[in-house]
N, C-alpha and C positions, 0 to 999 in steps of 0.2 A: 861595794852595796852595789854595784851597777852587775857585776855577774849574779848573784843575787836577783837583782829584777831581768835580767835575762833569762833564769832558770826557770823562775816564774813564770814567765810567759813563753815559756816555750813546753811546758807544763804542763799551761793553761789550752795550748795552743793540741797538742798533741791529746788531752782528754777530749776538748769538742770535736777534733778528728773522727775520734777511737769512739766518743758515741754514736755520730751520727753515723760510722760504716757496722753499728749495729740497727739502726734504723734504716737503713735501704737495707740490712741483711733478711728481716722483719715481713720490708715491705715487698721488697724485689724480688728475693727466692720464692720458687717455687716449689711447697711442695705438695705430696699429688695423695687424693683418696681414690680411691679406680673404682667402681660401680661397672661390673659386666652384667650387662642385659640379657637376659635369653631375646633367640631368635626371634621375631615377631612382636615381643615388648616395645612396652617402653619405657626408659629412663625419667626421674621426675629431681631435677635440681633447682634449686632457690623456688619454686614453685610455679616451673616449667616439664613440663609433658615436649622430649624428647622421640621421635621416631629416625628410625635411621634405615636403608634399604643398599644393596646395591646390586647391579645385575652386569652381567657381560652386555658392550652397546660395539656399531660399529666407528670404527676410525672417522676422526673429523676427516674433511676430502685436502688434499692434500699433505699426506700424512708419510711423514718418509723413514716413520721404526718398520721395521722384520717383523716376520709372522712368532716373534720369539719374547715378543709380546700381547698384553690386551688389556683394552681400553675395558674400562668398570665405569658405570653411571653411575654415580652419588646420591642418593636422594636423600634430604635432612628436613621435619618438618616439628615445627619447635610452636606448642600450646600452653599462653599465661591460664595456668586452671584457679587461680581466684588471684582477683581487686589486690592486692598488698602485691603481684610478682609480674602486672602488667606496666612495670615500669623497665621491668628488665628486656631490656628491647637490642644486646647488642649481639652483631653474631658470635658462632660461637669459633675460639684459634687452638690453635698446633691441632687441625685435620688434618684425618694421616691412616691406612692403612698399612699392616700389621703384619710379617705373615710369622707361623710356628716356629722360629728358626732368631726369629727379634728380627730378621732385617725392617726397615720402615721406607712407605714415600710417601711423600708429600702429597694431600690434596686439594688443590685448587676449587674454594668452592665460588659460589654467588649464591647471592638472593635476587627469587623469582617473584613476578608480581609487585603492590606495594607495597614499601618498607617504611612503616611506622618509627617515625625518628624520637616523638613523646611516650608513647601511649601504643599496647597491644591493644587487641578489643580481646576479651576473654571468652576460650569457648574458642576462637578462629585458631584455624593454622595457619601457619606460612613456612613455603618451601627457599629449601634454598640446595642447589645442586653443586655439584661437582663434577671432576672425570679421573681416576685414576691410572694411571699407565704403571702394570707391574708384569714380571715373567708367566707366561703363561702356562706355567707348571704349578707357579701355586694364586692365580687366579679364582680357584672353588674355595680357597682358607684362608685370604687373608680379610685381617678384623677391623671394622674401622675405628676407630677412638677421640677426640674430641677433649675440651675442655668449656662447657662450658661458660658464658660473659658475667663476672659477679655483676658488673659497670647497669647503674640502674639512672635515667634520664632525668632523675629528679634529687639529682649528687648535685649541692654547690661546686663548682669547679673550684673555689678556692679547697675544697677538703679533700682535694687528690693530691695534694702538694703540699699539706700537713703532715704534724704528727698526732694530733689531736683527733685529725680530720681520716687520718690513714685510719687507727684505731676506729671508727664506725662500719667502716666498711665491712662488709660480707668479705671473709675470706675466700678469694680465686686457687680451691683446692680440686675441687671434683674433675672428675675424669670422666667420660662414659665410653664403657667401649663394648660396644654390638658383638652376637657369637649370630655366627649366620645359620648355624646347623644346633 
């Protein structure tokens, strides 16, 4: 009887662990739906309009990199297009540039100007800037991509950590890739 109880306890623990793992995979693993945005155009995700541009810039003072690299100024603009999307206040993540051969360079970003944490003003543009350092040979071909956040400021914190709450969230699967030409 003790062996049967121990086996039942072990099976229950294993089933619970497996179920938790499946939930973690569903919530944490990122699937991707890439949208290619033509040069000079805007991409739209979750009611937010995104624009991006890159241009060569001078290296910052104290630069220790040699002439084999080029600094690129990255300008990203976001704009809520309707009241329903105004609570999409989080910055994008996985901001990077990629060349034709698939090499990737991370782009650190920071907001410019005021940064609302509650609600965006519909129709107002909010700026984000970054700097990329890439080999000079690919400076004119690299393309910017990022994953717009699905976080809404009106989401109850508890919903972020429960199965039922996570099921209500907008999937975080979109990636925007901005063409240069």
